C-alpha atoms as one frame of an Amber mdcrd trajectory, in Angstrom:
protein
  64.081 112.101 158.210  65.757 116.141 157.691  65.976 118.319 154.867  68.680
 120.112 154.515  68.650 124.327 153.513  70.794 125.864 151.276  72.407 127.672
 154.520  73.693 125.353 156.003  75.139 122.589 152.827  77.107 125.469 152.522
  78.006 126.334 155.886  78.583 122.827 156.366  81.786 122.148 152.798  82.984
 126.144 154.519  83.567 123.574 158.035  81.526 125.491 160.009  81.423 124.586
 163.371  77.609 124.261 164.901  77.028 123.228 160.920  80.169 120.200 161.690
  78.359 120.429 164.672  74.731 119.396 163.772  75.509 117.005 161.125  77.653
 114.880 163.707  74.207 115.710 165.702  71.677 114.103 163.026  74.490 111.714
 161.789  74.560 109.634 165.575  70.421 109.314 165.334  71.415 108.132 161.767
  69.178 110.833 160.890  69.078 110.262 156.647  69.689 113.573 155.150  68.432
 115.066 152.102  68.191 118.101 150.282  65.891 119.645 147.932  66.369 120.084
 143.888  65.928 123.815 144.694  68.753 123.992 147.144  70.925 121.591 144.745
  70.605 124.674 141.891  70.862 127.734 144.763  74.596 126.164 145.383  75.909
 125.848 142.155  75.252 129.395 141.750  77.401 130.213 144.132  80.156 127.444
 142.137  79.203 129.869 139.727  79.220 133.250 141.292  83.046 131.915 142.799
  86.901 133.127 141.066  87.825 129.794 141.504  87.898 127.782 137.964  87.551
 124.469 139.996  84.037 125.315 141.849  82.290 123.806 140.378  83.142 120.290
 139.803  83.938 120.900 143.271  80.312 121.834 144.246  79.037 118.370 141.819
  81.365 115.892 143.881  80.394 117.616 147.491  76.679 117.844 146.707  76.772
 113.352 145.488  77.019 113.071 149.555  73.657 114.559 149.989  69.928 113.031
 148.322  67.907 115.041 146.376  64.274 115.986 146.391  62.863 116.691 143.668
  59.850 118.238 142.323  57.090 115.862 141.629  53.616 115.947 141.357  52.631
 116.111 144.956  55.129 118.616 146.305  53.849 121.121 143.104  49.840 120.695
 144.165  51.408 121.741 147.732  53.480 124.856 146.518  50.019 125.355 143.676
  48.453 126.020 147.784  50.940 128.043 149.664  51.555 130.176 146.787  48.023
 131.358 146.451  47.123 131.150 150.101  50.551 133.127 151.510  51.437 135.154
 148.770  54.649 134.116 148.288  55.784 137.730 149.375  55.751 136.330 152.782
  58.835 133.719 151.448  60.005 133.900 148.372  59.606 131.658 145.444  62.855
 129.516 145.938  61.870 128.920 149.638  58.433 128.496 148.828  59.861 125.354
 146.222  62.154 124.451 148.968  59.007 124.567 151.763  56.704 122.221 149.155
  59.092 120.051 148.255  59.776 118.950 152.832  56.085 119.174 152.814  55.464
 116.016 150.411  58.433 114.477 151.668  57.474 114.151 155.081  61.022 116.648
 156.058  61.788 118.725 159.047  63.630 121.842 156.961  67.507 122.194 158.939
  67.351 125.978 158.596  69.396 129.079 160.179  66.327 130.924 158.526  63.936
 129.789 160.986  61.570 132.411 161.151  60.918 132.965 157.340  60.290 128.784
 156.291  57.748 128.996 159.832  54.841 131.251 158.112  54.609 127.303 156.578
  52.393 125.633 157.866  53.161 122.119 158.408  56.380 122.462 158.033  58.125
 120.869 161.132  61.779 123.824 160.948  64.267 123.947 163.324  67.251 125.531
 163.847  71.305 124.168 163.198
């Protein structure tokens, strides 16, 4: 099972060849593809910044194609532990939430920001 980061969501939506290729590779392996509620929020933030009046509606339709992992009790517990261990200057609050949700759900995080997320103990990270 894999969890895709916001950078992947954006570039896949833009039909960037590397993201499309990685998605095809995952689909060929019958991987279940998830994202987190934090990634969805970041994606929507970009849609609201867009000058395209249909951007939010288009974003809603696009995001429906992904299963969304939520911030639950277990991921909140992991976040609290990591927050105190890492002091978010190493990663930032939103990314720490993403990492915690991925960890709680035993997901591999697919991101271009590998060096950033590798700071999180126990998190499996892959680039695309």
